[in-house]
C-alpha positions in Angstrom: 40.1 -26.4 32.2 36.6 -27.8 32.5 35.5 -24.4 33.9 37.0 -22.5 31.0 35.3 -24.8 28.4 31.9 -24.1 30.0 32.5 -20.3 30.0 33.7 -20.5 26.4 30.6 -22.6 25.5 28.3 -20.1 27.2 29.9 -17.1 25.6 29.8 -18.8 22.2 26.1 -19.7 22.6 25.3 -16.2 23.7 27.1 -14.8 20.6 25.2 -17.2 18.3 21.9 -16.2 19.9 22.7 -12.5 19.5 23.8 -13.0 15.8 20.6 -14.9 15.1 18.4 -12.3 16.7 20.1 -9.5 14.9 19.8 -11.3 11.6 16.1 -12.0 12.3 15.4 -8.4 13.1 17.1 -7.2 9.9 15.3 -9.9 7.9 11.9 -8.9 9.3 11.8 -5.7 7.3 9.7 -5.3 4.1 12.1 -4.6 1.2 10.9 -2.2 -1.5 12.8 -2.2 -4.8 12.8 1.1 -6.7 12.3 1.1 -10.5 15.7 1.8 -11.9 16.1 5.1 -13.7 12.6 6.3 -12.9 11.0 8.6 -10.4 7.5 7.2 -11.1 5.9 6.7 -7.6 5.5 2.9 -7.6 7.8 0.1 -6.4 9.3 -2.3 -9.0 8.9 -5.1 -6.5 8.2 -5.7 -2.8 9.7 -8.5 -0.7 7.8 -9.7 2.3 9.5 -11.4 5.2 8.2 -14.8 6.1 7.2 -13.7 9.6 4.9 -10.9 8.4 1.1 -11.1 8.1 -0.5 -10.2 4.8 -3.7 -8.2 5.0 -6.0 -7.9 1.9 -8.6 -5.2 1.7 -11.6 -5.6 -0.5 -12.2 -3.1 -3.3 -13.0 0.4 -2.0 -15.1 2.8 -3.9 -15.6 6.6 -3.4 -18.0 8.2 -1.0 -20.4 11.0 -1.7 -18.6 14.3 -1.5 -21.3 16.6 -2.9 -24.8 15.6 -2.0 -26.3 18.7 -3.6 -25.4 17.7 -7.1 -26.8 15.0 -9.3 -25.8 11.3 -8.9 -22.6 11.4 -11.1 -21.4 14.7 -9.8 -22.0 13.6 -6.2 -18.8 11.5 -6.3 -16.7 14.0 -8.1 -14.2 13.4 -10.9 -11.5 10.7 -11.0 -9.1 12.7 -8.7 -11.8 13.4 -6.2 -12.9 9.7 -6.2 -9.3 8.6 -5.8 -8.8 10.8 -2.8 -12.1 9.7 -1.3 -11.3 6.0 -1.9 -7.7 6.3 -0.5 -9.0 8.2 2.5 -11.4 5.3 3.2 -8.6 2.8 2.8 -6.5 4.9 5.2 -9.3 4.8 7.8 -9.8 1.1 7.4 -6.0 0.4 7.7 -5.9 2.5 10.9 -8.8 0.5 12.4 -6.7 -2.6 11.8 -3.5 -1.1 13.4 -1.9 -0.4 10.0 -1.2 2.7 7.9 -0.7 3.6 4.3 3.0 3.0 4.6 2.2 -0.7 5.2 0.5 -1.0 1.7 2.7 -3.2 -0.5 0.3 -3.8 -3.5 -2.5 -1.9 -5.1 -4.9 -2.8 -7.9 -6.8 0.1 -9.4 -9.9 -0.1 -11.6 -10.7 3.1 -13.5 -13.8 3.7 -15.6 -13.5 5.8 -18.7 -14.6 9.4 -18.1 -17.3 10.6 -20.5 -15.6 14.1 -20.5 -12.4 12.4 -21.9 -14.2 10.5 -24.7 -14.5 7.4 -22.6 -10.8 7.2 -21.7 -9.7 6.7 -18.1 -8.4 9.8 -16.4 -5.0 8.5 -15.4 -3.6 12.0 -14.6 -6.6 12.6 -12.3 -5.9 9.3 -10.6 -2.2 10.1 -10.2 -3.0 13.6 -8.7 -5.0 11.9 -6.0 -2.5 9.0 -5.5 0.4 11.3 -5.0 -1.3 12.8 -2.0 -0.9 9.4 -0.2 2.1 7.8 -1.7 5.7 9.0 -2.4 5.4 12.0 -0.1 7.9 13.2 2.4 5.6 12.1 5.2 4.8 8.7 3.6 7.6 7.6 1.2 6.7 3.9 1.0 5.6 2.9 -2.5 3.5 -0.2 -3.3 3.6 -2.3 -6.4 0.6 -1.2 -8.5 -1.5 -2.0 -11.5 -4.0 0.4 -13.0 -6.5 -0.9 -15.6 -9.5 0.6 -17.4 -12.7 -1.3 -16.9 -16.1 -1.0 -18.8 -18.0 -0.2 -15.6 -18.3 -0.5 -11.8 -21.4 -1.4 -9.8 -22.5 2.2 -9.6 -22.5 4.1 -12.9 -21.3 7.2 -11.0 -18.1 5.5 -9.8 -14.9 6.0 -11.8 -12.6 4.4 -9.3 -12.3 1.2 -7.2 -9.1 0.4 -5.4 -7.9 -2.9 -3.7 -4.8 -2.9 -1.5 -2.7 -5.5 0.2 -0.8 -4.4 3.4 1.8 -6.2 5.5 1.8 -6.3 9.3 5.3 -6.8 10.4 6.0 -9.4 13.1 6.2 -8.1 16.6 9.7 -8.1 18.0 
């Protein structure tokens, strides 16, 4: 009888350990909640597991894409600057062992475009954003805010983007 109790106890402990490890591996995933009734490419909310590491990137601004033109044109329009900034973010994330799919939060600062009577070019921003988020290759959507600001440090910049990414715990 004593032998059977030890076997039962060992089997029970193994079962509990397996159940806990399966629960932990399921719980370790980032959960992205879609906005109900909308196909707009942002998440309504993102839930981060307690065993993940949060990585905050400083604001990223565009790089020069056309050195032959004057200072404002050197950075391109809002769409060009969005693509440039997100490409820089992608490169930085990769250097940290992360990727765009790990981004869970984005804050975007847009300056009004003089060609649009000083209003931000939200459509131009969205055209650039959609090349990186909500695609078949990269369907993970971050939560996001986009605001118009009076100016950025360089008068030729229309875009600055900050992101927060999550590094999942190693299993």
